[in-house]
Backbone as ProteinMPNN parsed JSONL, in Angstrom:
{"seq_chain_A": "MCDNAANRLLNNKIFLSVIIDKATLGTETDCLIPMMRGCHRLILVGDQHQLQPILKNKCLVKSGKCI", "coords_chain_A": {"N_chain_A": [[-37.79, 32.366, 46.874], [-38.372, 29.798, 44.698], [-36.496, 30.785, 43.012], [-33.98, 30.623, 44.077], [-32.795, 28.384, 43.094], [-31.499, 29.187, 40.85], [-29.029, 30.013, 41.554], [-25.549, 30.485, 41.051], [-23.838, 28.627, 42.223], [-25.112, 26.245, 41.958], [-24.941, 25.499, 39.325], [-23.927, 23.146, 38.031], [-25.537, 21.163, 38.941], [-28.088, 18.659, 38.957], [-31.522, 18.368, 39.27], [-33.348, 15.761, 40.001], [-35.783, 15.254, 41.18], [-38.278, 17.554, 42.058], [-39.724, 19.447, 44.551], [-42.144, 21.721, 45.194], [-43.19, 23.707, 47.619], [-45.991, 25.481, 48.964], [-46.971, 26.23, 46.481], [-48.883, 27.82, 45.275], [-48.087, 30.373, 45.705], [-45.864, 30.831, 44.196], [-44.507, 32.38, 41.302], [-44.99, 31.856, 37.759], [-42.541, 31.873, 36.32], [-40.662, 31.699, 38.405], [-41.111, 29.105, 39.307], [-40.357, 27.645, 37.101], [-37.58, 27.694, 37.021], [-36.207, 25.731, 38.822], [-37.235, 23.479, 37.569], [-35.994, 23.375, 35.135], [-33.625, 22.098, 35.435], [-33.101, 19.412, 34.714], [-35.281, 18.014, 35.69], [-37.19, 15.194, 36.512], [-39.347, 14.455, 37.953], [-42.025, 16.175, 39.326], [-43.468, 17.812, 42.018], [-46.073, 19.657, 43.129], [-47.099, 21.481, 45.842], [-49.725, 22.821, 47.617], [-52.316, 24.886, 48.994], [-55.066, 26.083, 47.753], [-57.18, 27.215, 49.043], [-56.231, 28.207, 51.39], [-54.099, 30.021, 50.818], [-54.268, 32.496, 48.427], [-53.807, 32.012, 44.93], [-51.062, 33.349, 43.033], [-51.033, 34.872, 40.055], [-49.408, 36.006, 37.367], [-49.406, 36.079, 34.662], [-50.936, 37.684, 32.216], [-52.458, 36.819, 30.047], [-53.411, 34.301, 30.849], [-54.93, 35.041, 33.061], [-56.938, 36.623, 31.854], [-58.135, 34.696, 30.266], [-59.412, 33.137, 32.06], [-58.246, 30.894, 33.113], [-57.058, 30.712, 35.532], [-57.129, 29.765, 38.998]], "CA_chain_A": [[-38.533, 31.131, 46.749], [-37.765, 28.856, 43.754], [-35.426, 31.416, 42.253], [-32.696, 30.238, 44.659], [-32.242, 27.325, 42.255], [-30.707, 29.823, 39.799], [-27.739, 30.379, 42.126], [-24.413, 29.967, 40.272], [-23.243, 27.474, 42.905], [-25.866, 25.053, 41.558], [-24.901, 25.384, 37.863], [-23.645, 21.787, 37.558], [-26.414, 20.232, 39.655], [-29.31, 18.2, 38.302], [-32.583, 18.069, 40.226], [-34.2, 14.709, 39.449], [-37.112, 15.473, 41.764], [-38.474, 18.915, 42.547], [-40.924, 19.651, 45.362], [-42.379, 23.147, 45.41], [-44.196, 23.899, 48.659], [-46.703, 26.753, 48.819], [-46.885, 26.448, 45.034], [-49.804, 28.871, 44.838], [-47.428, 31.669, 45.857], [-44.77, 30.964, 43.237], [-44.867, 32.828, 39.957], [-44.704, 30.849, 36.739], [-41.11, 31.836, 36.007], [-39.939, 31.198, 39.578], [-41.258, 27.65, 39.372], [-39.676, 27.037, 35.955], [-36.129, 27.642, 37.225], [-35.732, 24.412, 39.255], [-37.681, 22.442, 36.637], [-35.102, 23.368, 33.979], [-32.376, 21.439, 35.82], [-33.18, 17.971, 34.501], [-36.355, 17.478, 36.526], [-37.959, 14.049, 36.016], [-40.534, 14.336, 38.798], [-42.394, 17.469, 39.891], [-44.571, 17.768, 42.98], [-46.509, 20.986, 43.547], [-47.882, 21.37, 47.067], [-50.318, 24.103, 47.968], [-53.727, 24.874, 49.363], [-55.639, 27.283, 47.151], [-58.163, 27.79, 49.962], [-55.498, 28.88, 52.452], [-53.388, 31.142, 50.221], [-54.732, 32.749, 47.065], [-52.751, 31.895, 43.92], [-50.536, 34.543, 42.39], [-50.909, 34.6, 38.625], [-48.993, 37.258, 36.745], [-49.551, 35.961, 33.219], [-52.2, 38.372, 31.908], [-53.246, 36.002, 29.107], [-54.107, 33.279, 31.625], [-55.937, 35.706, 33.886], [-58.048, 37.019, 30.973], [-58.811, 33.513, 29.718], [-60.123, 32.456, 33.132], [-57.574, 29.63, 33.409], [-56.523, 30.712, 36.885], [-58.017, 29.187, 40.008]], "C_chain_A": [[-37.785, 30.206, 45.803], [-36.582, 29.457, 43.022], [-34.052, 31.156, 42.859], [-32.032, 29.135, 43.853], [-31.404, 27.893, 41.12], [-29.329, 30.246, 40.292], [-26.607, 29.73, 41.338], [-23.759, 28.752, 40.913], [-23.918, 26.165, 42.507], [-25.807, 24.788, 40.053], [-24.715, 23.958, 37.364], [-24.53, 20.741, 38.218], [-27.644, 19.899, 38.826], [-30.311, 17.863, 39.394], [-33.492, 17.02, 39.604], [-35.633, 14.848, 39.937], [-37.171, 16.893, 42.304], [-39.788, 18.958, 43.313], [-41.04, 21.151, 45.611], [-43.529, 23.276, 46.397], [-44.772, 25.306, 48.521], [-46.677, 27.185, 47.353], [-47.82, 27.544, 44.545], [-49.17, 30.253, 44.94], [-46.313, 31.885, 44.853], [-45.267, 31.476, 41.899], [-44.47, 31.749, 38.959], [-43.206, 30.739, 36.481], [-40.286, 31.344, 37.184], [-39.98, 29.679, 39.631], [-40.567, 26.946, 38.21], [-38.184, 26.844, 36.2], [-35.671, 26.273, 37.722], [-36.133, 23.298, 38.288], [-36.76, 22.343, 35.426], [-33.768, 22.692, 34.278], [-32.503, 19.92, 35.747], [-34.271, 17.282, 35.291], [-37.096, 16.337, 35.825], [-39.296, 13.931, 36.741], [-40.801, 15.689, 39.447], [-43.593, 17.294, 40.804], [-44.86, 19.207, 43.403], [-47.44, 20.824, 44.741], [-48.437, 22.749, 47.392], [-51.788, 23.942, 48.284], [-54.348, 26.168, 48.856], [-56.687, 27.931, 48.044], [-57.484, 28.551, 51.096], [-54.82, 30.148, 51.921], [-53.872, 31.311, 48.787], [-53.57, 32.62, 46.082], [-52.326, 33.258, 43.385], [-50.338, 34.189, 40.926], [-50.601, 35.913, 37.936], [-49.109, 37.226, 35.23], [-50.919, 36.519, 32.832], [-53.08, 37.572, 30.958], [-54.038, 34.938, 29.857], [-55.21, 33.889, 32.478], [-57.157, 36.055, 33.034], [-58.826, 35.817, 30.463], [-59.594, 32.754, 30.781], [-59.499, 31.13, 33.513], [-56.998, 29.593, 34.819], [-57.577, 30.199, 37.854], [-58.789, 30.301, 40.687]], "O_chain_A": [[-36.641, 29.855, 46.092], [-35.754, 28.731, 42.472], [-33.043, 31.441, 42.214], [-30.814, 28.971, 43.927], [-30.662, 27.146, 40.482], [-28.54, 30.787, 39.518], [-26.692, 28.552, 40.992], [-23.18, 27.926, 40.209], [-23.35, 25.091, 42.703], [-26.546, 23.941, 39.552], [-25.306, 23.595, 36.347], [-24.287, 19.545, 38.062], [-28.17, 20.738, 38.094], [-29.982, 17.149, 40.341], [-34.325, 17.353, 38.761], [-36.579, 14.59, 39.194], [-36.226, 17.37, 42.931], [-40.833, 18.559, 42.798], [-40.135, 21.767, 46.173], [-44.683, 22.998, 46.071], [-44.105, 26.21, 48.016], [-46.401, 28.34, 47.03], [-47.569, 28.141, 43.498], [-49.658, 31.204, 44.33], [-45.858, 33.015, 44.674], [-46.32, 31.059, 41.416], [-43.705, 30.841, 39.283], [-42.663, 29.635, 36.43], [-39.299, 30.636, 36.984], [-38.982, 29.042, 39.968], [-40.225, 25.769, 38.322], [-37.583, 25.924, 35.644], [-34.799, 25.681, 37.087], [-35.444, 22.281, 38.199], [-36.75, 21.312, 34.753], [-32.867, 22.718, 33.439], [-32.045, 19.222, 36.652], [-34.189, 16.079, 35.537], [-37.567, 16.487, 34.698], [-40.257, 13.377, 36.206], [-39.905, 16.28, 40.049], [-44.605, 16.706, 40.42], [-43.999, 19.886, 43.962], [-48.445, 20.117, 44.664], [-47.694, 23.729, 47.434], [-52.419, 22.965, 47.88], [-54.174, 27.226, 49.462], [-57.048, 29.087, 47.825], [-58.088, 29.439, 51.698], [-54.954, 31.22, 52.51], [-53.879, 30.349, 48.018], [-52.463, 33.074, 46.374], [-53.126, 34.19, 43.299], [-49.555, 33.297, 40.6], [-51.428, 36.825, 37.918], [-48.926, 38.255, 34.579], [-51.944, 35.89, 33.096], [-54.306, 37.634, 31.046], [-55.204, 34.694, 29.544], [-56.295, 33.32, 32.602], [-58.289, 35.809, 33.449], [-60.035, 35.902, 30.249], [-60.352, 31.838, 30.461], [-60.146, 30.314, 34.17], [-56.503, 28.555, 35.257], [-58.77, 30.205, 37.553], [-59.598, 30.038, 41.576]]}, "name": "protein", "num_of_chains": 1, "seq": "MCDNAANRLLNNKIFLSVIIDKATLGTETDCLIPMMRGCHRLILVGDQHQLQPILKNKCLVKSGKCI"}
C-alpha cells in the first residue's frame, strides 16, 4: 500500500500532494511514509461503512478514538 513510497528509487522525490485511497485500510505508519516526503496537501479517501478501519495503535483503540 503506502509503504511503496519508501522505495529507494524515490529517495530524492518530493510529494507535494498525497492521495491515499482506501485510507481506512492503511496503518498509521504506512500512511506516514508518503507524508514525510514534503507533503503540502493530504487527501484521505475511504468509506468507513464499506471497509472497517484497521487501527493497530493500542492507545487509540483503548481511548475510543477509533471509528
